[in-house]
N, C-alpha and C positions, 0 to 999 in steps of 0.2 A: 868867203869862208871856205876852207877846205872841208869837204864832206866825206872823205874816206882817208884812211891812213896810207901814206906813201912813204915807205921806209927808205927808198932810194933817194928821194928828195929831202927827207927828214922834215916832212910836214904831216900833220896829223888831224884827224877828224875834229873839227871845232876850232882849228887855228884861224885867226883873223889876219888878213893881209890887206895891203893897199895896192891897187893896180898902178904900176909905174909907167908902163908904156905898152903900146901895141905895135908890132912890126908886121905890116901887111905883106911885105915882100918875103920875109922869112916865115910867115905864117905862125907867129908866136906872140904870146902875151907874157909880160914879166910882172910878177907880184912880189912886193917886199913884205916878208914876215919878220917882224922884230929887226928890221934893218938888213936882213939877208935876202937877196934877190933870188927868186926861183922862176925858171922859165917853163912855160906850158905850150905845147903845140896846139894849134886850133882844134885838133881832134881829141884833145885831152881836157877840154874846158868843162866837161860834165863833172869833173872833180871839184869844181868851184860853183858857189852860188853867191848871189848878192846877200849882204848881211846888214841891212839897215836895222834889223832887229833879229834877235836869236832867242832860243829857248834856254831856260835854266839848265836843262839837261845837257844841251850842247856847250854851255858855258863852263861846265865843271872843269876845274883845273886851270881856269883862266881868270885874270883880273882885268877890270876896266876902270878908267877914270870916273865914269858915272854910270849908274844903273837905274833904270826905271822899271818898277815891277807893278803890273796891273793886278788888282785884287777884286774879283767880282763873285758874288754868290751864285751867279749863273754857271760858273765853272767850279762848283763845290768839290768835285772829285779831285781837283788839283790843289785844293786848300789843305796843305799838310805842313806841319811844323818843320820837318826836315827839308822840304822843298823851299819853303820861305827862307830858312837859315842859309841854304846853299845860295839862293839868289842874293840875299843881303850881303853875304861875305864875298861876293864877286866885285863889289864896288870899292875902289881905293879911296876916293875923296868924297863921293856923293852917292847916296842911295835915296831914291824917291819912290814912295809907295803911293799909287794912285788907285782910288776905288772906294769901296765901302768899308766902314769901320767894322760892320758885322762880318764881312769876309775876312778881315784881319783877325778878329776874335776867333773865328772858326779855325783858321789856319794855325793859330798859336795853340789852341786846345787839342787839335787833332794829331795824335801820335800816328806814325806810319806803321803801326803794328798790324795793319790790314793783311789779310792772307793774300799771298801772291799766288797766282794761278799759272805758274811756269811749268807745272807738271814735271819738275825735275826728278822727283822720286820715281815716277812712272818711266821716264826715259832711262834712268840709271838701271832700273830693274830689267827693262827690255834689253839693254846692252849686256847686262850680266847674263841674262838667259841666252842670248845669242853667243856669247863667249863660251858658256858652258856647253852649248850644243856643238860648237865648232871643236872644242876640246875633246868631247866624246867621239866625234866622227874621226878625229885624227888618231885615236887609240884603237 
């Protein structure tokens, strides 16, 4: 799995590929992403990770033949309807939910209207204050 956007290679965070070959002499690894081969120098392999499993977040925008979604009450913070919906809609032919019925019920009932603590308003206010200060200093 590609773990960061690489616009030059046209591979993006979350893209899944299959290792096609490793060339020890050239010091490169070749990965096929949707049938298109992309070469990586050995020094660039930190852009890739093994993806026997991935998160729903990383899978957004992708589809897979089969998806297995674990549901456990121990991870109640992750039990939200929008996250479950995203996970279920990643599967093309098969979706398997593994876990507790109670966890599924919690996920279906939980709207993601929880308050997000991104502090966006505070950041924008600080930026606006800095811009005002710079503008005053320039006049």
